[in-house]
C-alpha positions as CSV (number, residue, x, y, z in Angstrom):
1,X,0.0,0.0,0.0
2,X,1.0,3.6,-0.5
3,X,2.2,5.4,2.6
4,X,2.3,9.1,3.4
5,X,3.7,11.0,6.4
6,X,1.3,12.9,8.6
7,X,2.7,16.1,9.9
8,X,1.6,18.6,12.6
9,X,1.4,22.3,12.2
10,X,5.1,22.7,12.9
11,X,6.0,20.3,10.1
12,X,7.0,17.5,12.4
13,X,6.3,13.9,11.4
14,X,4.0,12.3,13.9
15,X,2.9,9.2,12.1
16,X,2.7,7.3,8.8
17,X,-0.6,6.6,7.1
18,X,-1.3,3.7,4.8
19,X,-3.4,4.6,1.7
20,X,-5.0,2.2,-0.8
21,X,-3.1,1.7,-4.0
22,X,-6.4,1.7,-5.9
23,X,-6.8,5.4,-5.0
24,X,-3.3,6.7,-4.7
25,X,-1.5,4.3,-7.0
26,X,-3.7,4.3,-10.1
27,X,-2.0,4.5,-13.5
28,X,-2.7,7.7,-15.4
29,X,-4.8,7.8,-18.6
30,X,-4.1,11.1,-20.4
31,X,-7.1,10.8,-22.6
32,X,-9.5,10.3,-19.7
33,X,-8.0,13.2,-17.7
34,X,-8.2,15.4,-20.7
35,X,-11.9,14.6,-21.2
36,X,-12.8,15.3,-17.5
37,X,-10.7,18.6,-17.3
38,X,-12.1,19.9,-20.6
39,X,-15.7,19.2,-19.4
40,X,-15.0,20.9,-16.1
41,X,-13.7,24.0,-17.8
42,X,-16.6,24.0,-20.3
43,X,-19.1,23.7,-17.4
44,X,-17.6,26.9,-15.8
45,X,-18.4,29.0,-19.0
46,X,-21.3,31.3,-18.6
47,X,-22.3,31.1,-22.3
48,X,-23.7,34.6,-22.3
49,X,-21.7,36.1,-25.2
50,X,-24.0,37.5,-27.9
51,X,-24.1,40.0,-30.9
52,X,-26.8,41.4,-33.0
53,X,-27.6,40.2,-36.5
54,X,-28.7,42.6,-39.3
55,X,-32.3,42.1,-38.3
56,X,-31.6,43.2,-34.8
57,X,-29.5,46.4,-35.1
58,X,-31.4,49.7,-35.3
59,X,-31.8,51.6,-38.6
60,X,-31.4,50.5,-42.2
61,X,-35.0,50.1,-42.9
62,X,-34.8,51.6,-46.4
63,X,-32.9,50.6,-49.5
64,X,-29.8,53.0,-49.5
65,X,-29.9,53.6,-53.3
66,X,-31.7,52.3,-56.4
67,X,-31.0,48.8,-57.6
68,X,-29.5,49.6,-61.1
69,X,-27.6,52.3,-62.8
70,X,-25.2,53.4,-60.1
71,X,-22.3,51.2,-61.0
72,X,-22.2,49.9,-57.4
73,X,-23.1,46.5,-56.0
74,X,-26.8,46.2,-55.2
75,X,-27.6,46.7,-51.5
76,X,-30.9,46.3,-49.6
77,X,-29.8,47.8,-46.3
78,X,-26.9,49.7,-44.7
79,X,-27.1,47.4,-41.7
80,X,-25.7,44.4,-43.6
81,X,-22.6,42.8,-42.2
82,X,-20.2,44.5,-44.6
83,X,-21.2,48.0,-43.5
84,X,-19.8,49.8,-40.5
85,X,-22.6,49.7,-37.9
86,X,-24.1,46.7,-39.5
87,X,-25.1,43.5,-37.8
88,X,-22.7,40.6,-37.3
89,X,-22.7,37.6,-39.6
90,X,-23.2,34.3,-37.8
91,X,-22.9,36.0,-34.4
92,X,-22.5,34.2,-31.1
93,X,-25.7,33.6,-29.3
94,X,-26.3,32.7,-25.6
95,X,-26.0,28.9,-25.2
96,X,-25.0,26.3,-22.7
97,X,-21.5,24.8,-23.0
98,X,-22.2,22.0,-20.5
99,X,-20.7,18.6,-21.1
100,X,-22.0,15.6,-19.2
101,X,-19.4,13.2,-17.8
102,X,-20.4,9.8,-16.3
103,X,-19.9,9.4,-12.6
104,X,-17.6,6.4,-13.0
105,X,-15.4,8.4,-15.3
106,X,-15.2,11.3,-12.9
107,X,-14.3,9.0,-10.0
108,X,-11.6,7.3,-12.1
109,X,-10.1,10.6,-13.1
110,X,-10.0,11.8,-9.5
111,X,-8.2,8.6,-8.5
112,X,-5.6,9.2,-11.2
113,X,-5.2,12.9,-10.3
114,X,-4.6,12.0,-6.7
115,X,-2.1,9.3,-7.8
116,X,-0.2,11.8,-9.9
117,X,0.1,14.2,-6.9
118,X,1.3,11.3,-4.7
119,X,3.8,10.2,-7.3
120,X,5.1,13.8,-7.7
121,X,5.5,14.1,-3.9
122,X,3.1,17.1,-4.1
123,X,0.7,15.7,-1.4
124,X,1.0,17.0,2.1
125,X,-1.0,15.5,5.0
126,X,-1.5,17.4,8.2
127,X,-3.2,16.1,11.3
128,X,-5.5,19.1,11.7
129,X,-6.0,22.7,10.6
130,X,-9.0,23.6,12.7
131,X,-8.7,27.0,14.3
132,X,-10.8,28.3,17.2
133,X,-11.2,31.7,15.6
134,X,-10.4,33.3,12.2
135,X,-6.7,34.1,12.1
136,X,-5.2,34.6,8.6
137,X,-1.8,35.2,10.1
138,X,-1.9,31.9,11.9
139,X,-3.0,30.0,8.7
140,X,-0.2,31.7,6.7
141,X,2.3,30.7,9.4
142,X,1.2,27.0,9.2
143,X,1.5,27.0,5.4
144,X,4.9,28.5,5.8
145,X,5.9,25.7,8.2
146,X,4.6,23.1,5.7
147,X,6.8,24.7,3.0
148,X,3.9,25.4,0.6
149,X,3.6,29.2,1.1
150,X,3.6,31.1,-2.2
151,X,2.7,28.0,-4.3
152,X,-0.7,27.3,-5.8
153,X,-2.2,25.2,-3.1
154,X,-5.5,23.3,-2.8
155,X,-6.5,22.9,0.8
156,X,-8.9,20.0,1.5
157,X,-10.4,20.4,4.9
158,X,-12.4,18.0,7.1
159,X,-14.2,19.4,8.9
160,X,-14.8,22.3,6.6
161,X,-15.5,24.7,9.5
162,X,-16.2,28.5,9.2
163,X,-13.2,29.8,11.3
164,X,-10.7,27.8,9.2
165,X,-12.3,28.9,5.9
166,X,-12.3,32.5,6.9
167,X,-8.6,32.2,8.0
168,X,-7.6,30.9,4.6
169,X,-9.8,32.8,2.1
170,X,-7.6,35.9,1.8
171,X,-4.3,34.0,1.2
172,X,-3.2,34.4,-2.5
173,X,-3.0,31.3,-4.7
174,X,-4.9,29.2,-2.1
175,X,-8.2,27.4,-2.8
176,X,-10.3,25.4,-0.3
177,X,-12.7,22.5,-0.8
178,X,-14.3,19.9,1.4
179,X,-13.5,16.3,0.5
180,X,-17.1,15.8,-1.0
181,X,-16.4,18.6,-3.6
182,X,-13.0,17.3,-4.7
183,X,-12.5,16.9,-8.5
184,X,-9.8,15.9,-10.8
185,X,-9.8,19.4,-12.3
186,X,-9.2,21.1,-9.0
187,X,-6.5,18.6,-8.0
188,X,-4.6,18.9,-11.3
189,X,-4.8,22.7,-11.2
190,X,-3.1,22.9,-7.9
191,X,0.7,22.8,-7.5
192,X,0.5,21.3,-4.0
193,X,-2.3,19.4,-2.4
194,X,-2.6,19.9,1.4
195,X,-5.2,17.6,3.1
196,X,-6.1,17.0,6.7
197,X,-5.8,13.4,8.0
198,X,-9.6,13.1,8.3
199,X,-10.1,14.4,4.7
200,X,-7.7,12.0,3.1
201,X,-9.2,9.1,4.9
202,X,-12.6,10.1,3.8
203,X,-11.5,10.5,0.2
204,X,-9.7,7.1,0.3
205,X,-12.8,5.4,1.6
206,X,-15.2,7.1,-0.8
207,X,-13.1,6.4,-3.9
208,X,-12.2,2.8,-3.3
209,X,-13.5,0.8,-6.3
């Protein structure tokens, strides 16, 4: 089984934790990871971009000049796409970019993403990060002790309590998620993955095939 060192807030090793190879030792499938990440980014798009067609812009109700005898190309309106101020040709319209990914594929991708972080030694497990009251300075001190300060960090907290969330929300390049919201996209986007002991045990149990 895969093993990881559990550290306290002072970066001292306090124990070793065994993790299932099915979750933290899964072989990577680049095509599957690409599919899941692409779908996650597509689902974040608002799909609100739009432009007006020649039938929607104001003006241009009359024929600008007669059909024949001017030596110019015939025109029916000055709001056609080739005129300045005219409508767009094949403009974008509001639409959904959502891509559906089967649950089994999402879970497989998350196992592979966690395995990649474990193989890259980018996984840090800490016994607890719960704070009694919001203290951004204390959270920044703990991240400095864990040698992840300044990096792009994903913090996976269990429990996902309010004082700890408020302590970490203003730290640059830091994102937080509960274990139930973890995804392959968020794991791969982070440079370092910091998980509490309870969080990693819950993820390992939930993702076991």
